[in-house]
C-alpha positions, 0 to 999 in steps of 0.5 A: 608531387603526384605521389603525394597527391594520390596519397592524400586523396587515399587518406581522405577517402579512407577517413571518409569510409571509416567515418561512415562506418562509425556512423553506421555502427552508432545507428545500428546500436540505437538512436543518437543521444539527441533522439532519445526521449526519456519517459518519466514514470512515477510508481502508483500506490494502490488506492484503498479505503482501508484507513477510512473503514478502520476509522469508522469502526474505531469511532463506533467502538469508542462510542460503545466504550463511553457506554461502559463507564459503570463497568470500567469503574468496577476494575481496579487494574488496567484492562488490555486485549485485542479485538480481531475480525475480518471484513468480507468482500460484501462488508460483513464483519466476521470471525470476531474474537478478543485475545485469549488472555482476556475474558473481561465483560468489556471484551465480550461486550465489544465483540457483541457490539461488533456482531450487532454492527454486522456490516460496514463499507467493504474494503476496496483496493484499486476499485476491487472489494477485498477481504481484510483481517483487522486487529485493534488493540484496546487498553483501559488504564485505571487512573 
């Protein structure tokens, strides 16, 4: 009976040693699942006023086009072109052009109008003024 008791005690001691080594291994690898805290991060998109600046410019162009009603009546076909320009960090409208294929007086008048406008709100991204290139397609349909 003594041999059986000694074997049981040895077995219990081995199990206790192996359990403590398993615990030590888990702690060495990292925190237990119950101790983990997961930080939720949502990606933040850059904040910009680009749409507002572009909207202000297109509204200005729209008002200018209303003044061209006599000129628009002159055309018997559709007129289509693209206005390109850059807004500097200070809000100055620069490098204003219309697409090369369009030499209409309407395109020239809109380029001149943007040159006269001169300055708008600068485009701001994440609190910093940036230079930004824009292209605005313009189409007049003869009805």
